[in-house]
C-alpha positions, 0 to 999 in steps of 0.5 A, a space after each residue: 856642806 850642811 850638818 844636821 842635829 835633831 832634837 825633841 824626841 822622847 816617850 809620850 803617851 798615845 794622843 800627845 804632842 812633840 815638836 822635833 827640831 832640826 838644826 843645821 849648820 852651813 849658810 846654805 840651809 835656806 836653799 834646801 828642801 828639808 824632809 823628815 824620815 823615820 825608821 821603826 825597828 825592822 822596817 825601812 826608813 819611810 817618808 814622813 813629811 818635807 818642805 821646800 827651800 822657800 816654805 811655800 810647799 809641804 807634803 806628807 805621808 798619808 799616815 800623818 796628814 792632819 796630825 803633823 806640820 812641818 815648818 822651817 825658820 831660815 833665819 834660824 837655820 832650823 826645821 821643825 815637825 810638830 806631832 800631834 794626836 801621837 799613836 803607838 805606831 809613830 814609835 820610830 827613830 826620827 831623821 831630818 834630811 836635806 836635799 839640795 840640787 834634786 830639790 832646787 826647782 819645784 818640779 824636782 822637789 815634787 818628784 823627789 821629796 820623798 825619796 831618801 836617795 834624794 837627800 844629801 845630808 842626814 841627821 843622826 836621829 832622835 827617838 820618839 816612843 809613843 806608849 798605849 
C-alpha cells in the first residue's frame, strides 16, 4: 500500500514557476513509476509527465514539454514536478500517481505511463492557478 500527498500548488502569475512535491509512504515507493496528471474544471484528467521507478526514463505531454521537469528522490520517497513558464491554460488540480505492476518493466512503462487506468495509487491533488 502506498499513500501519496501532493503539495506546492498555489496562485502564480503567467510566466512564473512552481515546484510540486509528491510525498509517498511505504517502503516500495522506489519500485513504482510516478506520474503527474491534471484536471481542469469541466475537462477530463490528462497526462502531464511520468518517470520510471529507476528514473532512467521520463515522458511528457506535448503541452508541457520543455517547460516542466519531472524527477524523483527515492531516498526521500518523494516525486517532484518543476513547472516553469507557466501559462493560464496550466490551471488545474494536479495529481500524482504511482504505477506498479503495469509499469515495472520498461516495455510496460512505455505502454502505460499515460493511462490513468494503469495507476494503482493517487494523491488528493493540489490546485495550481495561473493568472494572466
